[in-house]
DSSP file (Angstrom, degrees, kcal/mol; ACC not computed):
  #  RESIDUE AA STRUCTURE BP1 BP2  ACC     N-H-->O    O-->H-N    N-H-->O    O-->H-N    TCO  KAPPA ALPHA  PHI   PSI    X-CA   Y-CA   Z-CA
    1    1 A X              0   0    0      0, 0.0     2,-0.4     0, 0.0    13,-0.2   0.000 360.0 360.0 360.0 138.6 -126.1  -94.2   64.9
    2    2 A X  E     -A   13   0A   0     11,-2.7    11,-3.0     2,-0.0     2,-0.5  -0.976 360.0-150.9-121.7 136.0 -126.0  -91.1   67.0
    3    3 A X  E     +A   12   0A   0     -2,-0.4     2,-0.3     9,-0.2     9,-0.2  -0.921  21.2 175.8-106.7 132.1 -129.0  -89.0   67.9
    4    4 A X  E     -A   11   0A   0      7,-2.6     7,-3.0    -2,-0.5     2,-0.5  -0.939  23.5-132.0-135.0 158.7 -128.4  -85.3   68.4
    5    5 A X  E     +A   10   0A   0     -2,-0.3     2,-0.4     5,-0.2     5,-0.2  -0.936  25.4 169.4-116.9 128.9 -130.7  -82.3   69.1
    6    6 A X  E >  S-A    9   0A   0      3,-2.8     3,-2.1    -2,-0.5    -2,-0.0  -0.997  71.0  -7.6-138.1 131.6 -130.4  -79.0   67.3
    7    7 A X  T 3  S-     0   0    0     -2,-0.4     3,-0.1     1,-0.3    -1,-0.1   0.855 129.8 -54.8  51.9  39.5 -132.9  -76.1   67.4
    8    8 A X  T 3  S+     0   0    0      1,-0.2     2,-0.4    -3,-0.0    -1,-0.3   0.501 117.6 106.7  78.0   3.8 -135.3  -78.3   69.5
    9    9 A X  E <   -A    6   0A   0     -3,-2.1    -3,-2.8     2,-0.0     2,-0.4  -0.914  63.1-134.1-117.0 143.4 -135.4  -81.1   66.9
   10   10 A X  E     -A    5   0A   0     -2,-0.4     2,-0.4    -5,-0.2    -5,-0.2  -0.775  22.6-172.7 -95.6 140.5 -133.8  -84.5   67.2
   11   11 A X  E     -A    4   0A   0     -7,-3.0    -7,-2.6    -2,-0.4     2,-0.4  -0.990  19.0-133.8-132.0 138.6 -131.9  -85.9   64.2
   12   12 A X  E     -A    3   0A   0     -2,-0.4     2,-0.5    -9,-0.2    -9,-0.2  -0.734  17.6-163.1 -87.6 142.7 -130.3  -89.3   63.7
   13   13 A X  E     -A    2   0A   0    -11,-3.0   -11,-2.7    -2,-0.4     2,-0.7  -0.965   4.0-158.6-127.7 114.2 -126.8  -89.4   62.3
   14   14 A X        +     0   0    0     -2,-0.5     2,-0.3   -13,-0.2    -2,-0.0  -0.832  35.5 141.2 -93.3 115.5 -125.5  -92.7   60.8
   15   15 A X        -     0   0    0     -2,-0.7    -2,-0.1     2,-0.1     7,-0.0  -0.993  51.6-154.6-153.0 153.5 -121.8  -92.6   60.8
   16   16 A X        +     0   0    0     -2,-0.3     3,-0.1     2,-0.0    -1,-0.1   0.177  60.5 125.5-111.0  13.6 -118.8  -94.8   61.4
   17   17 A X  S    S-     0   0    0      1,-0.1    -2,-0.1     2,-0.1     5,-0.1  -0.359  74.1 -89.3 -68.6 150.7 -116.7  -91.7   62.4
   18   18 A X     >  -     0   0    0      1,-0.1     4,-2.3     4,-0.1     3,-0.5  -0.276  35.8-114.5 -60.2 148.6 -114.9  -91.9   65.7
   19   19 A X  H  > S+     0   0    0      1,-0.2     4,-2.6     2,-0.2     5,-0.2   0.865 116.1  56.0 -52.8 -41.8 -116.9  -90.5   68.7
   20   20 A X  H  > S+     0   0    0      1,-0.2     4,-2.0     2,-0.2    -1,-0.2   0.908 108.7  47.0 -60.6 -42.7 -114.4  -87.6   69.1
   21   21 A X  H  > S+     0   0    0     -3,-0.5     4,-2.6     2,-0.2    -2,-0.2   0.910 110.9  51.8 -65.0 -42.8 -114.9  -86.5   65.5
   22   22 A X  H  X S+     0   0    0     -4,-2.3     4,-2.8     1,-0.2     5,-0.2   0.926 110.2  48.4 -60.8 -45.3 -118.7  -86.8   65.8
   23   23 A X  H  X S+     0   0    0     -4,-2.6     4,-2.3     1,-0.2    -1,-0.2   0.890 111.9  49.6 -63.6 -38.9 -118.7  -84.6   68.9
   24   24 A X  H  X S+     0   0    0     -4,-2.0     4,-2.3    -5,-0.2    -1,-0.2   0.910 112.0  48.4 -65.6 -41.9 -116.5  -82.0   67.2
   25   25 A X  H  X S+     0   0    0     -4,-2.6     4,-2.6     2,-0.2    -2,-0.2   0.940 112.6  47.4 -62.8 -48.4 -118.8  -81.9   64.2
   26   26 A X  H  X S+     0   0    0     -4,-2.8     4,-2.6     1,-0.2     5,-0.2   0.895 111.9  50.6 -62.2 -40.3 -121.9  -81.6   66.2
   27   27 A X  H  X S+     0   0    0     -4,-2.3     4,-2.5    -5,-0.2    -1,-0.2   0.912 110.6  49.4 -63.3 -42.9 -120.3  -78.8   68.3
   28   28 A X  H  X S+     0   0    0     -4,-2.3     4,-2.7     2,-0.2    -2,-0.2   0.929 112.4  47.3 -61.8 -46.5 -119.3  -76.9   65.2
   29   29 A X  H  X S+     0   0    0     -4,-2.6     4,-2.6     2,-0.2     5,-0.2   0.928 112.9  48.4 -63.5 -45.5 -122.7  -77.2   63.6
   30   30 A X  H  X S+     0   0    0     -4,-2.6     4,-2.4     1,-0.2    -1,-0.2   0.924 113.1  48.0 -61.3 -44.0 -124.5  -76.1   66.8
   31   31 A X  H  X S+     0   0    0     -4,-2.5     4,-2.7     1,-0.2    -2,-0.2   0.917 112.3  48.7 -62.1 -44.3 -122.1  -73.1   67.2
   32   32 A X  H  X S+     0   0    0     -4,-2.7     4,-2.6     2,-0.2    -1,-0.2   0.886 110.9  50.6 -65.1 -38.7 -122.5  -72.1   63.6
   33   33 A X  H  X S+     0   0    0     -4,-2.6     4,-2.2     2,-0.2    -1,-0.2   0.918 112.0  47.3 -63.7 -43.3 -126.3  -72.3   63.9
   34   34 A X  H  X S+     0   0    0     -4,-2.4     4,-2.3     2,-0.2    -2,-0.2   0.923 112.9  48.8 -64.1 -44.0 -126.2  -70.1   67.1
   35   35 A X  H  X S+     0   0    0     -4,-2.7     4,-2.5     1,-0.2    -2,-0.2   0.912 111.9  48.6 -62.4 -42.9 -123.9  -67.6   65.4
   36   36 A X  H  X S+     0   0    0     -4,-2.6     4,-1.4     1,-0.2    -1,-0.2   0.893 111.0  51.2 -64.6 -39.2 -126.1  -67.4   62.3
   37   37 A X  H  < S+     0   0    0     -4,-2.2     4,-0.3     1,-0.2     5,-0.3   0.894 113.0  44.6 -65.2 -40.4 -129.2  -66.9   64.5
   38   38 A X  H >< S+     0   0    0     -4,-2.3     3,-0.9     1,-0.2    -2,-0.2   0.871 112.6  51.8 -71.2 -36.5 -127.6  -64.1   66.4
   39   39 A X  H 3< S+     0   0    0     -4,-2.5    -1,-0.2     1,-0.2    -2,-0.2   0.757  96.9  67.8 -71.9 -23.9 -126.2  -62.5   63.3
   40   40 A X  T 3< S-     0   0    0     -4,-1.4    -1,-0.2    -5,-0.2    -2,-0.2   0.671  91.0-145.9 -73.1 -14.6 -129.6  -62.5   61.6
   41   41 A X  S <  S+     0   0    0     -3,-0.9     2,-0.3    -4,-0.3    -1,-0.1   0.381  74.2  50.4  66.4  -4.9 -130.9  -59.9   64.1
   42   42 A X  S    S-     0   0    0     -5,-0.3     2,-0.5     0, 0.0    -2,-0.1  -0.957 102.5 -77.2-151.3 169.8 -134.3  -61.5   64.0
   43   43 A X        -     0   0    0     -2,-0.3     2,-0.3    -3,-0.0    -5,-0.0  -0.568  45.6-165.8 -77.2 122.9 -135.8  -65.0   64.3
   44   44 A X        -     0   0    0     -2,-0.5    -3,-0.0     1,-0.1    -4,-0.0  -0.803  29.3-101.3-102.6 148.0 -135.4  -67.0   61.2
   45   45 A X     >  -     0   0    0     -2,-0.3     4,-2.5     1,-0.1     3,-0.4  -0.349  38.1-110.3 -61.0 151.6 -137.3  -70.2   60.4
   46   46 A X  H  > S+     0   0    0      1,-0.2     4,-2.4     2,-0.2     5,-0.2   0.844 116.4  54.6 -56.4 -37.9 -135.1  -73.3   61.1
   47   47 A X  H  > S+     0   0    0      2,-0.2     4,-2.0     1,-0.2    -1,-0.2   0.906 110.9  44.5 -67.6 -39.0 -134.9  -74.2   57.4
   48   48 A X  H  > S+     0   0    0     -3,-0.4     4,-2.6     2,-0.2    -2,-0.2   0.883 112.9  51.4 -70.4 -37.5 -133.5  -70.8   56.5
   49   49 A X  H  X S+     0   0    0     -4,-2.5     4,-2.4     2,-0.2    -2,-0.2   0.884 109.2  51.8 -64.1 -38.2 -131.1  -70.8   59.5
   50   50 A X  H  X S+     0   0    0     -4,-2.4     4,-2.4    -5,-0.2    -2,-0.2   0.901 110.4  47.5 -64.1 -41.8 -129.9  -74.2   58.3
   51   51 A X  H  X S+     0   0    0     -4,-2.0     4,-2.5     2,-0.2    -2,-0.2   0.927 112.2  49.4 -65.4 -44.8 -129.3  -72.9   54.8
   52   52 A X  H  X S+     0   0    0     -4,-2.6     4,-2.2     1,-0.2    -2,-0.2   0.910 112.6  48.0 -60.0 -43.2 -127.4  -69.9   56.1
   53   53 A X  H  X S+     0   0    0     -4,-2.4     4,-2.7     2,-0.2     5,-0.2   0.911 110.1  51.8 -64.1 -42.9 -125.3  -72.1   58.4
   54   54 A X  H  X S+     0   0    0     -4,-2.4     4,-2.7     1,-0.2    -2,-0.2   0.910 110.3  49.1 -60.2 -42.7 -124.6  -74.5   55.5
   55   55 A X  H  X S+     0   0    0     -4,-2.5     4,-2.4     2,-0.2    -1,-0.2   0.900 111.1  49.7 -64.9 -40.2 -123.4  -71.6   53.4
   56   56 A X  H  X S+     0   0    0     -4,-2.2     4,-2.0     2,-0.2    -2,-0.2   0.931 113.7  45.1 -63.4 -45.4 -121.2  -70.2   56.2
   57   57 A X  H  X S+     0   0    0     -4,-2.7     4,-2.4     2,-0.2    -2,-0.2   0.914 113.2  50.4 -64.9 -42.6 -119.6  -73.7   56.7
   58   58 A X  H  X S+     0   0    0     -4,-2.7     4,-2.7    -5,-0.2    -2,-0.2   0.896 108.9  52.4 -62.9 -40.3 -119.2  -74.2   53.0
   59   59 A X  H  X S+     0   0    0     -4,-2.4     4,-2.1     2,-0.2    -1,-0.2   0.907 110.7  46.8 -61.5 -42.3 -117.5  -70.8   52.7
   60   60 A X  H  X S+     0   0    0     -4,-2.0     4,-2.6     2,-0.2    -2,-0.2   0.893 111.8  52.0 -66.2 -39.3 -115.1  -71.6   55.4
   61   61 A X  H  X S+     0   0    0     -4,-2.4     4,-2.7     2,-0.2    -2,-0.2   0.931 109.7  48.1 -61.7 -46.8 -114.4  -75.0   53.8
   62   62 A X  H  X S+     0   0    0     -4,-2.7     4,-2.4     1,-0.2    -1,-0.2   0.908 112.4  49.5 -62.7 -42.1 -113.6  -73.4   50.4
   63   63 A X  H  X S+     0   0    0     -4,-2.1     4,-2.5     2,-0.2    -1,-0.2   0.935 113.2  45.8 -62.5 -46.5 -111.3  -70.9   52.0
   64   64 A X  H  X S+     0   0    0     -4,-2.6     4,-2.5     2,-0.2    -2,-0.2   0.883 111.4  52.6 -64.5 -38.4 -109.4  -73.6   54.0
   65   65 A X  H  X S+     0   0    0     -4,-2.7     4,-2.3     2,-0.2    -1,-0.2   0.921 111.2  46.6 -62.6 -44.0 -109.2  -75.7   50.9
   66   66 A X  H  X S+     0   0    0     -4,-2.4     4,-2.4     2,-0.2    -2,-0.2   0.917 112.7  49.4 -64.2 -44.2 -107.7  -72.8   48.9
   67   67 A X  H  X S+     0   0    0     -4,-2.5     4,-2.4     1,-0.2    -2,-0.2   0.886 110.5  51.4 -62.3 -38.7 -105.3  -72.0   51.7
   68   68 A X  H  X S+     0   0    0     -4,-2.5     4,-2.7     2,-0.2    -1,-0.2   0.917 109.7  48.9 -65.0 -43.3 -104.2  -75.7   51.9
   69   69 A X  H  X S+     0   0    0     -4,-2.3     4,-2.3     2,-0.2    -2,-0.2   0.906 111.9  49.2 -62.9 -41.6 -103.6  -75.8   48.1
   70   70 A X  H  X S+     0   0    0     -4,-2.4     4,-2.3     2,-0.2    -2,-0.2   0.904 111.6  49.7 -63.6 -41.1 -101.5  -72.6   48.3
   71   71 A X  H  X S+     0   0    0     -4,-2.4     4,-2.6     2,-0.2    -2,-0.2   0.927 110.3  49.8 -63.0 -46.0  -99.5  -74.1   51.3
   72   72 A X  H  X S+     0   0    0     -4,-2.7     4,-2.6     1,-0.2    -2,-0.2   0.907 110.3  51.0 -59.5 -41.6  -98.9  -77.3   49.4
   73   73 A X  H  X S+     0   0    0     -4,-2.3     4,-2.2     2,-0.2    -1,-0.2   0.920 110.8  48.1 -63.1 -44.3  -97.7  -75.3   46.4
   74   74 A X  H  X S+     0   0    0     -4,-2.3     4,-2.3     1,-0.2    -2,-0.2   0.914 112.8  48.5 -62.5 -42.7  -95.3  -73.3   48.5
   75   75 A X  H  X S+     0   0    0     -4,-2.6     4,-2.6     2,-0.2    -2,-0.2   0.911 110.1  51.3 -64.8 -42.2  -93.9  -76.4   50.2
   76   76 A X  H  X S+     0   0    0     -4,-2.6     4,-2.3     1,-0.2    -1,-0.2   0.893 110.3  49.9 -62.2 -39.5  -93.5  -78.1   46.8
   77   77 A X  H  X S+     0   0    0     -4,-2.2     4,-2.4     2,-0.2    -2,-0.2   0.916 111.4  48.5 -64.4 -42.8  -91.6  -75.1   45.5
   78   78 A X  H  X S+     0   0    0     -4,-2.3     4,-2.5     2,-0.2    -2,-0.2   0.899 111.3  49.8 -64.3 -40.8  -89.3  -75.1   48.6
   79   79 A X  H  X S+     0   0    0     -4,-2.6     4,-2.7     2,-0.2    -1,-0.2   0.916 110.7  50.4 -63.2 -43.0  -88.7  -78.8   48.3
   80   80 A X  H  X S+     0   0    0     -4,-2.3     4,-2.2     2,-0.2    -2,-0.2   0.927 111.6  47.3 -61.6 -45.5  -87.8  -78.4   44.6
   81   81 A X  H  X S+     0   0    0     -4,-2.4     4,-2.1     1,-0.2    -2,-0.2   0.907 113.4  48.4 -62.9 -41.9  -85.4  -75.5   45.5
   82   82 A X  H  X S+     0   0    0     -4,-2.5     4,-2.5     2,-0.2    -2,-0.2   0.896 109.9  52.2 -65.6 -39.6  -83.8  -77.6   48.3
   83   83 A X  H  X S+     0   0    0     -4,-2.7     4,-2.5     1,-0.2    -2,-0.2   0.908 109.0  50.2 -62.7 -41.9  -83.4  -80.6   46.0
   84   84 A X  H  X S+     0   0    0     -4,-2.2     4,-2.0     2,-0.2    -1,-0.2   0.909 111.0  48.9 -62.4 -42.6  -81.7  -78.4   43.4
   85   85 A X  H  X S+     0   0    0     -4,-2.1     4,-1.5     2,-0.2    -2,-0.2   0.899 111.6  49.3 -64.1 -40.9  -79.2  -77.1   46.0
   86   86 A X  H  X S+     0   0    0     -4,-2.5     4,-0.6     1,-0.2     3,-0.3   0.928 110.6  50.0 -64.6 -44.6  -78.5  -80.6   47.3
   87   87 A X  H >< S+     0   0    0     -4,-2.5     3,-0.7     1,-0.2    -1,-0.2   0.867 108.8  52.6 -62.4 -37.1  -77.9  -81.8   43.7
   88   88 A X  H 3< S+     0   0    0     -4,-2.0    -1,-0.2     1,-0.2    -2,-0.2   0.818 107.4  52.5 -68.2 -31.1  -75.5  -78.9   43.0
   89   89 A X  H 3<        0   0    0     -4,-1.5    -1,-0.2    -3,-0.3    -2,-0.2   0.540 360.0 360.0 -83.5  -7.3  -73.5  -79.7   46.1
   90   90 A X    <<        0   0    0     -3,-0.7    -1,-0.2    -4,-0.6    -2,-0.2   0.395 360.0 360.0-116.3 360.0  -73.0  -83.4   45.3
């Protein structure tokens, strides 16, 4: 269990993730919360700020997931083309 503090509140996090990953995750969440708070131009309650941050992180996740799928598709096409060229030469 790791205890971390965000927006003045302490939270327990039960995880078996490596310490380095946990620190990276906590840093990302804190940064996103700060960015959302600054972008809101006024003080939002913590629960609304949390929802806004969750939506921002989810949006980035969906974009990265889509980009990863597109990359995999391009690589698979390149492998297929290379395999065809190799087969033709042998």
